[in-house]
C-alpha positions as CSV (number, residue, x, y, z in Angstrom):
1,M,133.3,150.4,104.1
2,I,131.6,148.2,101.5
3,T,133.8,145.3,102.7
4,R,132.8,145.8,106.3
5,T,129.1,145.9,105.3
6,L,129.5,142.6,103.4
7,L,131.2,141.0,106.4
8,L,128.4,142.1,108.8
9,L,125.7,140.8,106.3
10,G,127.5,137.4,106.1
11,F,127.7,137.3,109.9
12,F,124.0,137.8,110.4
13,T,123.2,135.3,107.7
14,L,125.3,132.6,109.5
15,L,123.7,133.6,112.8
16,F,120.2,133.1,111.3
17,L,121.1,129.7,110.0
18,F,122.6,128.5,113.3
19,A,119.4,129.8,115.1
20,H,117.2,127.9,112.6
21,P,119.1,124.8,111.6
22,G,115.9,123.0,110.2
23,R,115.3,125.7,107.5
24,S,117.2,127.0,104.5
25,K,116.7,129.3,101.6
26,K,115.7,126.2,99.7
27,E,112.8,125.3,101.9
28,G,110.3,128.2,101.7
29,H,106.8,126.7,101.9
30,D,107.4,123.6,99.7
31,M,110.7,122.2,101.0
32,I,111.7,120.3,104.1
33,C,115.4,120.3,105.1
34,S,117.3,118.1,107.5
35,S,118.4,119.8,110.7
36,A,121.6,117.8,110.7
37,D,122.3,118.6,107.0
38,P,120.7,121.9,105.8
39,D,121.7,121.0,102.2
40,S,119.7,117.8,102.3
41,C,116.2,119.0,101.3
42,Y,113.1,117.4,99.7
43,T,109.7,118.6,98.7
44,R,107.0,118.7,101.3
45,L,104.6,117.0,98.8
46,F,105.8,113.5,97.8
47,Q,106.7,113.3,94.1
48,P,105.7,109.8,93.0
49,T,107.2,107.9,90.1
50,A,106.6,104.5,88.6
51,E,109.1,103.0,91.1
52,F,108.8,102.8,94.9
53,Q,110.6,105.6,96.7
54,A,111.1,106.1,100.4
55,I,108.6,108.5,102.1
56,Q,110.5,111.1,104.0
57,A,109.5,112.4,107.4
58,G,106.8,115.1,107.2
59,Q,105.9,114.5,103.6
60,N,102.3,114.7,102.5
61,L,101.0,112.0,100.1
62,P,98.7,112.7,97.3
63,A,95.7,110.3,96.9
64,G,95.8,107.3,94.7
65,L,99.3,105.9,95.5
66,H,100.5,102.4,96.1
67,V,102.0,102.5,99.6
68,R,103.9,99.6,101.2
69,L,106.1,99.0,104.3
70,N,109.4,97.5,103.3
71,L,109.9,94.9,106.0
72,E,113.6,94.5,105.0
73,T,114.4,98.1,105.7
74,G,111.5,99.2,107.9
75,V,111.0,102.2,105.5
76,K,107.6,103.2,104.2
77,E,107.6,103.5,100.4
78,A,105.1,104.7,97.7
79,K,104.8,104.9,93.9
80,L,102.2,105.7,91.3
81,Y,99.2,103.3,91.3
82,D,99.2,100.9,88.3
83,A,95.8,99.4,87.5
84,R,97.6,96.5,85.8
85,E,99.0,95.3,89.1
86,D,95.7,95.3,90.9
87,D,92.1,95.9,89.8
88,S,90.9,97.1,93.2
89,Q,91.3,100.7,94.3
90,T,90.6,100.0,98.0
91,E,91.8,96.5,98.8
92,A,95.2,95.7,100.3
93,V,97.4,93.5,98.2
94,V,100.0,91.2,99.7
95,F,102.9,89.7,97.7
96,E,105.8,87.5,98.8
97,K,109.4,88.1,98.2
98,Q,112.0,85.3,98.5
99,V,114.7,86.0,101.1
100,E,117.6,84.0,102.5
101,G,117.0,80.3,103.0
102,E,113.6,78.8,102.5
103,E,111.7,81.5,104.5
104,K,109.5,84.0,102.9
105,Q,108.8,87.5,104.1
106,Q,105.7,89.5,103.2
107,Q,105.5,93.1,102.1
108,K,102.2,94.8,102.4
109,Q,101.1,96.9,99.5
110,I,98.2,99.3,100.1
111,V,96.2,101.4,97.7
112,L,95.1,104.7,99.3
113,G,91.5,105.7,99.0
114,P,90.3,108.9,97.4
115,D,90.8,110.8,100.6
116,G,94.4,109.7,100.8
117,E,93.8,107.5,103.8
118,E,94.7,103.9,104.2
119,P,91.7,101.4,104.1
120,P,90.8,99.8,107.4
121,P,92.3,96.4,108.1
122,Y,90.5,93.3,106.9
123,S,88.1,91.8,109.5
124,N,86.2,88.5,109.6
125,T,83.5,90.2,111.8
126,G,80.0,89.2,110.5
127,K,81.2,86.5,108.3
128,I,80.1,82.9,108.9
129,L,83.2,80.8,109.0
130,P,83.4,77.0,108.9
131,P,84.2,75.3,112.3
132,N,87.8,74.7,113.1
133,D,87.6,72.0,115.6
134,G,89.2,69.2,113.6
135,F,86.1,67.0,114.0
136,V,83.6,68.3,111.4
137,S,84.7,68.0,107.8
138,A,83.3,69.4,104.6
139,G,83.6,65.9,103.2
140,T,81.1,64.5,105.7
141,F,78.6,67.3,104.9
142,Q,79.0,66.8,101.2
143,D,78.7,63.0,101.3
144,A,75.6,63.2,103.5
145,S,74.0,65.9,101.3
146,N,74.6,63.9,98.2
147,A,73.1,60.8,99.8
148,V,69.9,62.5,100.8
149,A,69.6,64.1,97.4
150,K,69.9,60.8,95.6
151,L,68.0,58.4,97.8
152,S,64.2,57.9,97.6
153,I,62.1,59.3,100.4
154,E,61.1,55.8,101.2
155,D,64.6,54.4,101.3
156,S,65.5,53.2,104.8
157,A,69.1,54.2,104.1
158,L,68.1,57.8,104.5
159,M,68.3,57.8,108.3
160,G,72.1,57.6,108.3
161,P,72.8,60.8,106.2
162,L,69.8,62.6,107.7
163,T,71.2,62.0,111.2
164,E,74.7,63.2,110.1
165,L,73.2,66.4,108.7
166,E,71.2,67.0,111.8
167,D,74.4,66.7,113.9
168,L,76.1,69.3,111.6
169,A,73.0,71.6,111.5
170,H,73.6,72.8,115.1
171,D,76.7,74.6,113.8
172,I,75.7,78.0,112.4
173,Y,78.0,77.5,109.3
174,Y,76.6,74.1,108.3
175,G,73.0,75.2,109.3
176,N,73.3,77.9,106.7
177,E,74.9,75.6,104.2
178,I,72.0,73.1,104.5
179,I,69.3,75.8,104.1
180,S,71.2,77.5,101.3
181,S,71.0,74.3,99.3
182,T,67.7,74.5,97.5
183,T,67.9,70.8,96.3
184,L,68.7,69.5,99.8
185,T,66.1,71.6,101.6
186,Q,63.3,70.6,99.1
187,K,64.2,67.0,99.5
188,V,64.1,67.2,103.3
189,L,60.7,69.0,103.1
190,A,59.4,66.2,100.8
191,I,60.5,63.6,103.4
192,L,58.7,65.5,106.2
193,S,55.5,65.8,104.3
194,S,55.3,62.5,102.3
195,S,57.5,59.8,103.8
196,S,55.7,56.8,105.3
197,S,58.5,56.4,107.9
198,E,57.8,58.2,111.2
199,S,61.6,58.1,112.0
200,A,62.5,59.8,108.7
201,Q,59.8,62.4,109.1
202,S,60.8,63.1,112.7
203,M,64.5,63.4,111.7
204,A,63.6,65.7,108.7
205,A,61.7,68.1,111.0
206,T,64.5,68.0,113.6
207,L,67.1,68.7,110.9
208,L,65.4,71.8,109.6
209,G,64.5,73.0,113.1
210,S,68.2,72.7,114.2
211,A,69.5,74.4,111.1
212,L,67.1,77.4,111.6
213,R,67.4,77.8,115.3
214,N,69.4,80.9,116.4
215,N,70.6,81.2,112.8
216,H,69.2,84.5,111.4
217,K,70.8,84.1,107.9
218,A,69.5,80.6,107.4
219,L,66.0,81.6,108.7
220,E,65.9,84.6,106.2
221,T,66.9,82.3,103.3
222,F,64.3,79.6,104.2
223,V,61.4,82.1,104.7
224,K,62.2,83.7,101.3
225,A,62.2,80.3,99.6
226,H,59.2,78.9,101.5
227,P,56.8,81.7,102.4
228,G,53.9,79.2,103.1
229,A,55.8,77.0,105.5
230,I,53.9,78.0,108.6
231,D,50.5,77.1,107.0
232,A,51.8,73.8,105.7
233,L,53.2,72.9,109.2
234,L,50.0,73.7,110.9
235,L,48.1,71.5,108.5
236,Q,50.4,68.6,109.4
237,I,50.1,69.2,113.1
238,T,46.2,69.2,113.0
239,G,46.1,66.3,110.5
240,D,46.6,62.6,110.8
241,T,50.4,62.9,111.3
242,P,51.8,60.6,114.0
243,T,52.1,62.2,117.4
244,N,55.9,61.6,117.6
245,V,56.3,63.5,114.3
246,K,54.0,66.3,115.5
247,V,56.4,66.9,118.4
248,K,59.3,67.5,116.0
249,I,57.1,69.7,113.7
250,V,56.3,71.9,116.7
251,Y,60.1,72.2,117.3
252,L,60.5,73.3,113.7
253,L,57.6,75.7,114.0
254,S,59.2,77.3,117.1
255,S,62.5,77.8,115.3
256,L,60.6,79.5,112.4
257,M,58.8,81.9,114.7
258,A,62.0,83.6,115.6
259,G,61.3,85.6,112.4
260,P,58.9,88.5,113.1
261,E,57.1,87.9,109.7
262,Q,56.6,84.2,110.6
263,A,55.2,85.1,114.0
264,V,52.6,87.2,112.2
265,M,51.8,84.4,109.8
266,F,51.3,82.1,112.7
267,R,48.5,84.3,113.9
268,V,47.1,84.9,110.4
269,F,46.7,81.1,109.9
270,N,45.1,80.7,113.4
271,G,48.1,79.0,114.9
272,H,46.9,79.5,118.4
273,V,43.5,77.9,117.6
274,D,45.2,74.9,115.9
275,L,47.6,74.3,118.7
276,L,44.9,74.6,121.4
277,K,43.0,71.7,119.7
278,V,46.1,69.5,119.6
279,F,47.1,70.5,123.2
280,D,43.7,69.2,124.3
281,A,44.0,70.4,127.9
282,P,41.1,68.4,129.4
283,H,42.8,65.1,128.6
284,T,46.1,66.1,130.2
285,G,47.4,63.2,132.3
286,S,45.1,60.7,130.7
287,N,48.0,58.6,129.2
288,D,46.9,59.5,125.7
289,G,50.5,59.6,124.5
290,K,50.5,63.4,124.1
291,D,52.7,64.3,127.0
292,A,55.8,65.1,124.9
293,L,53.6,67.0,122.4
294,R,51.9,69.1,125.2
295,S,55.3,69.9,126.7
296,R,56.7,71.1,123.3
297,I,53.6,73.2,122.6
298,A,53.8,74.8,126.1
299,R,57.5,75.7,125.4
300,L,56.6,77.4,122.1
301,I,53.8,79.4,123.7
302,G,56.1,80.5,126.5
303,D,58.9,81.4,124.1
304,W,56.9,83.5,121.7
305,P,54.1,85.3,123.6
306,D,52.0,87.7,121.5
307,E,48.7,89.6,121.6
308,E,46.7,86.3,121.3
309,S,48.5,84.4,124.0
310,Y,45.7,85.2,126.4
311,R,43.9,82.3,124.8
312,W,46.3,79.9,126.7
313,C,45.8,81.1,130.2
314,E,42.8,78.9,131.1
315,P,43.9,75.8,129.1
316,L,47.4,75.9,130.7
317,Q,46.0,76.4,134.2
318,T,43.6,73.4,133.6
319,A,46.5,71.2,132.5
320,Q,48.5,72.5,135.5
321,R,45.9,71.3,137.9
322,K,45.9,67.8,136.4
323,L,49.6,67.3,136.9
324,S,51.7,67.3,140.0
325,K,55.1,66.9,138.5
326,G,57.1,65.8,135.5
327,D,58.4,67.4,132.3
328,V,55.0,68.5,131.1
329,R,54.1,70.2,134.3
330,E,57.5,71.9,134.3
331,S,57.0,73.2,130.7
332,I,53.4,74.4,131.6
333,D,54.7,76.2,134.7
334,E,57.3,78.0,132.7
335,A,54.9,79.0,130.0
336,L,52.4,80.4,132.5
337,A,55.2,82.3,134.2
338,S,56.2,83.8,130.8
339,L,52.7,84.8,130.0
340,K,52.1,86.4,133.4
341,A,55.4,88.3,133.2
342,G,54.1,89.7,129.8
343,Q,50.7,90.5,131.4
344,K,48.9,88.0,129.1
345,C,47.3,86.2,132.0
């Protein structure tokens, strides 16, 4: 009788195992066993050591491990984190391993964060990278910067490096590099304010305007270093500065006004009043040599309308009546259209 009972018990045990091949008495709540081989079991929670071990299917990983994908075997591996290997808890580390021939294969080693999750992949989004067009070189930028820094503001040789820098300034990377260089920026401002050469002054203003235009980071850096720039530029525009230089200064002023704080400073320092005097609407079309200046001022007013733009409605309309065609008339038409669209006129 006892023998029969034992046989029946063994039969039902085997029946249970065949019905549940993925489980065994070893599994319980902490073990995972292979369905193909019930005796091949491993803990559900990965047990790390100082050496890399393969991560089995279904295993949970504790936080703070080094995890890598072994590209030779295709197996994901993990081990205890060792601060001596990497001083960063969140940054991926890549090392190279020599394989057959001269080729090298990379294995990626990742440090899990406190929550046990892998960090997001590295991205260049938001970073200002140097141009990769094979034409612009860092050497050209450095040589031109050094030349401007060393030459006197009255040296005729300045035009060459200033022109090179102005060409580079249209690229957002080099525009930021130019403005970030305190020495270079101060020298260019000195040329703009004090040089006796109209060409050098004009190029200095154009260089700064190009570096700041549509370059938020450069604009932020410049404004922080030169908070009184708007006032200084308005003084030059209303002073005895040559008209050709004033045209370029208005271009620089327009680039600066992309910053909200500078737009406020423009009004604080009576920018509209100063530019209205220079615009001199009654003499439009009188061949006084101010056509290019009037055109540039009209563009600024149309680009940056504010609560004081109403001052320009009558002067622009006066100038419009005096001109039938040309670049100045076109700029005036566009400025008036912008002000009317913003209900300033």
